[in-house]
C-alpha positions as CSV (number, residue, x, y, z in Angstrom):
1,M,29.0,-52.5,-44.8
2,G,26.3,-54.0,-46.0
3,S,22.5,-52.9,-45.5
4,D,21.1,-51.0,-43.1
5,P,19.7,-53.5,-41.0
6,Y,23.0,-54.9,-40.4
7,K,24.5,-51.2,-39.5
8,K,22.3,-51.0,-36.5
9,V,23.2,-53.9,-35.5
10,S,26.3,-53.8,-35.7
11,K,26.7,-50.3,-34.2
12,F,24.8,-52.6,-30.8
13,I,27.6,-55.1,-30.9
14,S,29.4,-52.4,-30.8
15,L,27.7,-50.9,-28.2
16,A,27.5,-54.0,-25.9
17,L,31.3,-55.1,-26.6
18,R,32.8,-51.7,-26.1
19,H,31.2,-50.4,-24.0
20,D,28.1,-51.8,-21.6
21,P,27.7,-55.9,-22.2
22,G,24.1,-55.0,-20.3
23,A,22.6,-53.9,-22.9
24,A,22.8,-57.1,-24.7
25,G,22.6,-59.3,-21.2
26,L,26.3,-60.1,-21.3
27,K,29.3,-60.5,-18.9
28,L,32.6,-59.9,-20.4
29,D,35.1,-61.8,-19.2
30,E,38.5,-60.0,-18.5
31,H,39.5,-60.0,-22.0
32,G,36.8,-58.4,-23.6
33,W,35.5,-62.0,-24.5
34,A,31.9,-62.7,-24.5
35,D,30.3,-66.2,-25.9
36,V,28.8,-66.2,-29.1
37,K,25.5,-67.8,-28.7
38,E,25.8,-65.2,-25.7
39,L,25.9,-62.5,-28.2
40,I,23.2,-63.7,-30.7
41,R,20.5,-64.8,-27.7
42,G,21.2,-61.3,-26.0
43,V,21.1,-59.3,-29.6
44,N,17.6,-61.2,-30.0
45,N,15.9,-60.0,-26.9
46,T,16.2,-56.4,-27.7
47,G,14.1,-57.0,-30.5
48,R,16.4,-57.0,-33.3
49,D,17.5,-60.2,-35.2
50,L,20.9,-61.7,-35.5
51,D,21.7,-64.7,-36.4
52,L,25.4,-66.9,-36.8
53,A,25.0,-66.3,-40.2
54,M,24.3,-62.5,-40.3
55,L,27.1,-62.4,-36.8
56,K,29.9,-63.7,-39.3
57,E,28.6,-61.5,-41.9
58,I,29.1,-58.3,-39.6
59,V,32.4,-59.5,-38.6
60,R,33.9,-60.5,-41.9
61,T,33.0,-57.4,-43.8
62,N,33.1,-54.1,-41.1
63,D,35.5,-52.1,-42.4
64,K,37.2,-51.1,-39.0
65,K,37.6,-54.5,-38.4
66,R,35.9,-53.7,-35.3
67,F,35.2,-57.8,-33.4
68,A,37.1,-60.2,-34.6
69,F,36.1,-64.3,-33.4
70,N,38.8,-66.7,-31.8
71,E,39.6,-69.2,-32.8
72,D,38.0,-72.1,-32.4
73,G,34.7,-69.2,-32.8
74,T,32.9,-69.6,-29.9
75,K,33.7,-66.1,-28.2
76,I,33.6,-62.6,-30.2
77,R,35.0,-59.3,-29.4
78,A,36.2,-55.7,-30.0
79,N,39.0,-55.2,-31.2
80,Q,39.4,-51.4,-29.3
81,G,37.6,-48.8,-28.5
82,H,36.3,-50.1,-24.9
83,S,35.5,-47.5,-22.6
84,I,35.3,-50.4,-19.8
85,R,38.9,-52.1,-18.4
86,V,38.8,-55.2,-20.2
87,D,42.4,-56.3,-20.7
88,V,42.9,-57.1,-24.9
89,E,45.5,-58.1,-24.7
90,L,47.9,-56.1,-26.6
91,K,51.3,-55.7,-27.2
92,P,53.8,-52.8,-27.0
93,A,54.5,-52.1,-30.2
94,A,57.3,-49.2,-32.3
95,P,55.2,-47.1,-34.3
96,P,56.2,-45.0,-37.5
97,D,57.9,-41.9,-37.0
98,V,54.5,-40.5,-37.9
99,L,50.9,-40.9,-37.0
100,Y,48.1,-38.8,-37.1
101,H,45.0,-38.1,-35.3
102,G,41.5,-37.3,-36.7
103,T,39.5,-34.1,-35.0
104,A,36.2,-32.1,-35.8
105,T,38.4,-28.2,-36.2
106,R,36.4,-27.2,-32.9
107,F,37.9,-29.2,-30.9
108,L,41.3,-27.5,-31.8
109,G,41.1,-24.9,-29.3
110,S,41.3,-27.3,-26.2
111,I,43.8,-29.8,-28.0
112,L,47.0,-27.5,-29.1
113,G,45.2,-23.8,-27.8
114,A,44.7,-25.2,-23.9
115,G,47.4,-27.5,-24.0
116,Q,45.4,-30.7,-22.8
117,G,47.4,-32.1,-25.7
118,L,44.8,-36.0,-26.6
119,R,43.7,-37.5,-24.3
120,P,41.5,-40.5,-24.8
121,G,37.8,-39.4,-23.0
122,S,35.9,-41.5,-22.8
123,R,37.9,-44.7,-24.1
124,L,41.3,-46.4,-23.1
125,Y,43.7,-45.0,-25.3
126,V,43.9,-42.3,-27.9
127,H,43.5,-43.4,-31.5
128,L,46.2,-43.1,-33.7
129,S,46.5,-44.2,-37.2
130,G,49.8,-44.8,-40.0
131,D,47.4,-43.0,-42.8
132,Y,46.7,-39.5,-43.1
133,D,43.3,-40.4,-45.1
134,M,41.9,-42.4,-42.3
135,A,42.4,-40.1,-40.2
136,V,40.3,-37.7,-42.4
137,K,37.5,-40.2,-42.6
138,V,37.7,-40.7,-38.7
139,G,37.5,-36.3,-37.9
140,Q,34.5,-36.1,-40.2
141,R,32.8,-38.2,-37.6
142,H,32.8,-35.3,-35.5
143,G,32.1,-32.5,-38.3
144,V,34.3,-30.0,-40.3
145,P,37.5,-32.0,-40.2
146,A,40.9,-31.6,-38.7
147,V,44.7,-34.0,-38.7
148,L,47.0,-33.6,-36.7
149,K,50.7,-35.0,-37.0
150,V,52.0,-36.9,-33.9
151,D,55.5,-37.0,-33.5
152,A,55.4,-40.5,-32.9
153,G,58.9,-41.5,-33.3
154,R,60.1,-39.1,-30.7
155,M,57.5,-40.0,-28.1
156,A,58.7,-43.5,-28.4
157,N,62.0,-41.9,-27.8
158,D,60.9,-40.4,-24.9
159,G,59.3,-43.7,-23.0
160,H,56.0,-43.4,-24.5
161,V,54.0,-47.1,-25.4
162,F,52.7,-47.8,-28.0
163,Y,50.0,-50.2,-29.1
164,L,49.1,-51.6,-32.2
165,S,45.6,-53.1,-32.5
166,E,44.5,-56.6,-34.3
167,N,43.1,-53.9,-36.8
168,G,45.4,-51.1,-37.3
169,V,44.8,-48.4,-34.8
170,W,47.6,-47.4,-32.7
171,L,47.3,-46.9,-29.6
172,V,48.6,-44.6,-26.7
173,E,47.6,-43.5,-23.1
174,K,47.9,-39.7,-23.9
175,V,49.7,-36.8,-26.5
176,S,51.0,-33.9,-25.1
177,P,50.8,-30.8,-27.2
178,E,54.9,-31.0,-27.7
179,Y,54.5,-33.7,-30.2
180,L,51.6,-32.4,-32.2
181,E,51.2,-30.3,-35.3
182,M,48.9,-30.0,-37.6
183,A,49.2,-31.9,-40.7
184,V,49.3,-31.0,-44.0
185,R,47.3,-32.7,-46.9
186,K,50.6,-35.0,-48.4
187,Q,50.7,-33.8,-52.5
188,A,50.8,-37.0,-55.3
């Protein structure tokens, strides 16, 4: 995603919009929106450089489409990944039959062996991908990657509610072990 200063500022914006608005002196509304001018001011008050053009570029080029502007560009929010309670106005969606979850091999014992399944941890939802390769990338951020196959079709039939975020990440409250198995890389 662009140069290093952009990446550092993007990570700080992610922190402020998903986990700790006070880090940038922000208040989020009930739907997670922050005033763009207040965000820019708050980021600059921490010694980081941010202007509107740079913010627009960060939003436009973020590979995971983490952020979105409102229609008139006066507000910004994170699309998902919050650890603070906000309603990003997710709509229930019917998932594909199979979704994937990327993790690190060191977590497989607690997920599968201890029978915990997938829990959101500090987030509001478990994040799932419709794409095996994206799940591998997510798993790599946490160590040696492992990919779990989620029987999302059966989960939906059993009454579990799925949401599809603005940036294409599938969200669900939890995934019990009976819906999980190790995924094997698909052969082309």
